[in-house]
N, C-alpha and C positions, 0 to 999 in steps of 0.2 A: 684485825683479822676477820676475814669474811666467813660467815657461817656457811657450811655445806651440808647437804643431805646425801648420804651414801645409800644407793639403792642396789639390792641384789635380786636374784630370781627374776631377771628381766625377761619379759615376754612381749610378743606382738610384732607386727611388721609396719603397718601404717602409723598406728599410735602405740607406743610402748607403755608398759606398766612395770612396776617393781615394788619391792617391799623395803621399808627402812628398818633401822635397828630396833625400833619400838614395835614393829609388826604392822605399821600403817601402810596401806596401799596407796601409791601415787600413780597418776596416769597423765600422759602428755595430752595437751589440748591446743586447739587453735580457735580463736574467736571467729564465728561465722556472722559477719555483719548483715548478710542477706536474711538471716534468721532472727535478726534484731537482738543478738547477743551483745552484751557490753564488755568492754575491756576489763581485765582484772588488774589487781595490784599485788606486787610481790611483798610478802610479809617480812622479808629480810631487809631489802633495800628500798622499798617503796616505789620501784619503777612501775610504769604502766605497761601492761602485758597484752600483746596480741596473740601470744603463744607462750607456753611454759609447761609447768607441771602442777596438777591439782591433787591435794590429799583427799582421797575418797572417804576417809574416816574423820574428816573435820572441815573440809572445804577450803583450807588454806591454799594459796597459790604462790609459786615461786618461779623465778627466772631460770632458764636453762643453765646459766652460768653458776648456779648454786647447787646443781645436781651432778653427782658423780655416779656413773653406771659401773658397778663392780663385777657383775657376772651376767651371763645370759643363758637362757634355755629356749630353744626354738623347736 
């Protein structure tokens, strides 16, 4: 069974953010190679990431496929 992170209180247009069941804030990201940023690694499946979601309360990164957006506020 694949682990998922359910996010609520979704905000943002270009890059969205949301809160998980533990109160941690997650934000979408894209790696900017021109700014010398390095690719991330998904903490759930180990995939190399050019984009995904980063936990702002711990720095973990996950694939888009592991995130479920449950609600939105704009």
